[in-house]
N, C-alpha and C positions, 0 to 999 in steps of 0.2 A: 246348236251353239247357244241358244238362249238360256238353257238350264245352267250351264257353267257361269254365264254372266250374272244370272240372278243369284247364284250361290256366292259369287264374289261380292256382290253388293250387300247381301245379307251378312256375310262375314265381316265386311268393313263396318256395317252398322253395329254388329255384335261387339267388335273391338272397341268402338267408340263408347258403347254403353258400359263395357267393363272398365275402361279408363275413367269414365265419369264416376262410377261407383267407387273405384279405388281412391280417386282424388278427394272424395267426400269423407273418407275414413279419417278419424283423428290421428295426428302424428304421435309417435311415442313421446311421452313426456321426458324432457331433459332432466338430468339429475341436478339437484340444487343442494347447496351446502350452507350451513350456518355455524357460527362460533359463539360460545357463551362463556362467561366467567373468566376472561383473560386477565391475568394478574402478573405482577413482577414483584418479588420479595427480595430486597437488597440486604445483604449481611456482609459488611466490609466491602470487598471488591467482588464477592460472589453473588450472583443474581439467579434466582429460580423463577421461571415463568410457567404458569399452568393455564390450560384452556381445555374446553370440551368442544369437539368438532362433531357435527351431526350431518348426516346425508339423508336426502329424501327417500332413498332406497339404499340398502346396504351395498356398498361397492368398494373396489380397491382403487386407490389413487396412486399416481407415480411418486409424488412428493407431498409431504405435509409437515408443517412445523411452525415455528415462530421466527419471523424475519426481523432483523435489527439493523439500524443504521446509526452511525455515530454522528457527531455534530458537523463533520465534514462531508457527510453523505456516503461514507464508505460502508461496504457490506461487511457486517460483523455478526452474521446470523448464528443462532444456536445450531447444533447438529440436527439436520432434518431426518425424518423417517421416510424410507423409500418402500414402495409397493405395500403400503399400509392399508388395511381394511378399515373403512369408516362405516360405522353402524348407524342404522336409522334411529337407534335409541341413544346414540352418543358415544364417542370414543374419547377418552381422557388422555391428554398429553402433559408431560412434565419434563422440563429441560433446565439444566443448570450449567452456568458458564462463568468464568472470571472475566471482568471488564476493567479497563483503566478508568481513571477519574473522568467524569464528564456526564453530559446529558444525552440520552439515547432515545430514538423513536423505535417502537416495536408494534407488530400486528401479526395476526394469524394469516399464514399464507399456504396456498395449496396449488398443486399443478396436476391437471388431468388432461394435458394437451394444450391447456391455456393456463397461464399464471393468474391466480385469483387472490384478491385480498378479501378476507372475511371479517367484517366488522370494522370498527373505527381504529385509527392509529392512536397509540398511547405513548407516554414517555416515562422513563425512570432515570434517576440520577445517582451516580456513584461518587462518593465524596473524594476530595483530593487527599493525597498523602501529606502534602504541605501547602499552605496557602501562599508561601513565599517561594519564588523560583530559586533553585539552588545557586544559580550563578548571579543572582541579584537583578537580572533582567528577564521579565516575563516574556513568554512566547507570544508573538503577534497573532491575533485571531481575526479572521475576516479579510475581505478584499481591500486592496489599495488602489489608488488612482492609476489606471493603466494595467492593473494586475488582478487576476482572479485566483484566490487561494484554492488549490486543488489537493494539498496534502499538508498535514500538520501532526506532530507528535512531540509531547513533552514527557514521555516515559514515566507515567504514573502507576504502571503495573510492575510489580517486582517479579523478576525471573532469576533463578539461581544460575550461577556460572555452570555451563555444561548443558543447560536446558533451553538455550535460545534456539529458535525464535519463540517457542512457547506461546503466550498470549499475543505476541506480536506477529504471528504467522500471517494474518490477513494483510499486513502492511509492510513487512520487512523480510528480507532474506540476506544471506551473506555468502561470499566466496568461502569455500571449505574443501580441504583435502587435497590441495595441490600447491606446488612451489610458487613463491612470489617472484616478481620480476627480476630482482637482483640475484636470485637463486641461493641466497644465504638462509632463507627461512621459508616457512609454510603458512598458508592461510588456514585458520582453524576457528570456526564459529564457536567452539567450546570455550574460548576465552572471553566471550561476551556475556555480560549479565546486566541487570537493571535493578537499582535500589535507590531509595531516597530521591526519586525523581530524576535520575541520571542513567544514561546508557554508559556502561563501563567496559573498556577493552583492557584486559590484564595482559600486558606485553611482557613475556618472559620466555625462557627456553624449556623445552621438554625433551629429554633424552638427547641433549646437546644441539637441538634444533630450535632457533628462535621462532616464536609464534606471533603472527599478525592476524588481522581480520579486515574485512571489507564489507560493512553493512550496506545494503542497497534498498532504498525506499521504493515501495510498490504503489504507484498512484492508482487508486480504485482497485487495489489488489492485483494489479497486472504488471508483469515484467515489460519493460520498454519505456522509452522516453518521449520527448515532445520536441517540437520545433519552436525555439525561443522560450524564455521563461525567467523567473527570478528564483534563486536558490539561496537560502540562508541557513546557517548552522551556528549555534552557540556552543563553544567548546573550549577546553583547556587540556594540557598534557604535562606530564613530568618531562624534564629535560634529559631524555634518554639517548645517549650517543649510540649510533648504529641503527636507530629506528627513525622513521619519518612518515609524514603524511603525503598522500597523493590524491586528495579529494578531487575527483575529476568528472567532467561531463564527457562521456565517451559515445561514439556512434553506435546506434542500434545495429547497423550493418557490420560492425567490427572492422570497417575500412577506415584506418586512421587518416587517410587522405581527405576524408570528409570533415575533419576538424577534431581538436581535442583542447579542452579548457581545463586548466589545473589551478585550483585555489581552495584552501591553502596547500602549498607543496614546498617541503624542505625538511631537513633533519629536525627532530624534536629539540635538539640542543642548539639550533640555529635560529635566525630571525625568519619571520614568515615571508614567503614569496608567492608571486602569481605568474602564470605562464599562459600564453595563447599560441598554439602551434600554427604554422603556416598551412594554408589549404593546398592540397595536391602534392605536398612534399613530406616525406617521412623524416622524423627526427629533427626538424628545424623549427626554432621558435621565432615568431614574428613580434612577440611582445614578452618582455621579462620585466617584472616590477618587484623591487625589494623594499620591504617595510622596516620599521624599527621595532615592530611588535614581536613578542616572544610567546611561545605556547604555554608558559607556566601561568599566565594570567587568563582569566575568562575574556573572550572576545567574540563578537558576532562577525562572521565572514559571509559576504554576500556577493553573488554573481548576478548582474543584470545583463540579460542577453536579448537584444531586439534585432530586427532585420538590418538596422543600420549602425548599431553601436554595441560594444561590449564594455562593461564597466565592472571593476573590482572595488569593493568597499569593505572597510573594517570599522565596526561600530558606527555605521552610517556615514563615514567619511571616505571620500573617493581616494583610493590608492593609485589607480591608473585606469585609463580607458583607451579604446582604439575604435576606429571606424573602418579598418581594413581587415581582411581575412576573417570575416564573420561567417561562422558555419550556418548553413541553411537546410541541413538535414536533421532528422530526429536524433537527439542525444539523451542518454540516461545518466543519472547521478550515482556515482560509486564512491563511498567514503572509505577510501583505501588507506590503511595504516600497516606498514610492513618494514622490512629491513632496507637500509640504504646500501649504496655500492660497497662501502667498507664493511658493513655488517656489525652487529653488536657482540659484545662479550656474552658468553653463555650465563654469566653471573648477573647480567643487567636485567632489571625488572622494574616495572612501574605501570602507570595507568594513563590512558587517554579517556576523557569523560566528555559526553555530549549532553547538554541540558535540554535542548530542543532542536528540531529541524522543521523547516517549512518550505513548500514549493508553490509557486504561482504560475499560472498560464498567462501568456502575453495577451492583454485585452485592451487594445488602444481605443 
């Protein structure tokens, strides 16, 4: 019996010795990366960035490129390279993209299981199309007392009709390819364009069907809304009979009983109105407010939505407010322009124009 016991002790001792030897061996060196020569060359609204990325040992990374953020912190990166080999002698990258007017932060970014920033953050600036707001009132920038700005766009990148969202893809989408609420017309993002600092909806008929559109801002590039907020849009429109607005805050759940806020909403040949729907009831309004303003002039329309109060403002002046039937679930903003119950003549055509749009989060 003693021999086996001795053998076991010896084996245990040998195992400990081997573990000790293994633990003293140097660990494999982690791969490291550097970036050099990062530049951004601006030509009009087109920006080209170049950089050389070097790995301590030639390896393939999952993502590498140049990351970009606009002044509101939104992700507007160049197109990244995927499963790209990075050489120990250096791999050159060159990326080109069109940006709207503004100042942007950019840096070299890489993902190999962990996102890494290589080198310092730099900035580039794209010049404005015009130093004067088309509507005569500049877009507000930055936070306000009680509100934190989470989205802004003054449409300084041109995009041809039929090419939307184009450069606006990171921050906008639109209803497209289905019948509008009145059933007289269709949603068609092809009628949207941007030029001279304005988003333009060309309202007209195609093959006998009136065409509308419903642009939707994407906060941080994502579909979906927020609970409480301040929503402002600077806009005007031609007085087109049979077309109307229904700029609304609509539940993320698509359950209308959770609330619906509409402003501005009315026919484009009518005065501007505001509505707040009753909670828990379909098709019933608990607030209706009628202004004296018409769409043919530039106005700023604002909804202030807090836990205890809902306020509608035109050019900073209160039109109406209520402390009842205040939605408490996430709502998203849809800038809906389509046919009214009567519908337009197929010969009717004109434009709705938006100078800028901003969104704030409630920040008491």
